[in-house]
N, C-alpha and C positions, 0 to 999 in steps of 0.2 A: 168545417171539420166533420169527418165521418164518425158516426157513432159505432162503437165496438162493444161486443158482449164480452163477458169474463173469459170465455173459452178462447177468444181471439187474443186477449191480452196475455193469457197464460196457457198456451196450448199444451204444456207438459202435464198440467193437472196439479193438485195440491201436493205439497212437500210434507212427508210424514216420517215419523220415527216411532218405534214401539216404546211403550212405557217401561219395558224391561231392558231396553238398550242402555248402555252407559252414556253419560253426558259426553264423554270423549267421542264416542261413535256418532252421537247426534251432531256435535260440533263439526266433525269431519264431513258429515253429509251436508250441513249448512254451507260450509266452505266450498265443497265440490259443486253445489247448486247455485252458489252466489246469492244466498238469501240470509236474512237475519232473524227469521222466525220459521218454526216448523210446527205442525200439528202433532200432538202426542196421542197415539191411538192404542187401543187394546182390542185387537181383532178389528172389527168394523166400527167400533165405538170410539168417538172422539172423547178424550179424557181431559184435554187441555192444550196449552201451547207452551213452547219453549223458545225463549228469545236469547239473543246474545247478552242483553242486559241482565236477565235472570242468571245466566251462567256466571257472569262476572260478579254479581252481588251475592248470590246465594251459594255459589260453589267456591270460586277462586278466592274472594275476599274473606270467606270464612275458613280458609285453609283446608278445604276438602279436596280429595283427589278425584278429578273428573274421570279417571280410568276405572274407578270403583263405584262412584255414585250413580245410581240408576235415575233415569228420566222421571220416573214416578215419585221420586223423593223430592 
């Protein structure tokens, strides 16, 4: 089996959303890219990650509106 580096496995690069984006916008990006996690960034600084599990448990199950909740929340 040939060894591959990360760049070969993911030639597109990291999938990111801004901390001021809405959760709805972040989920749309995740669906468009076919991923279940994105990096939350503030400019060039990594602030955390957002996963589909977090969206389900911290937004939807708590009755919050993904169109108004920001990723930073």
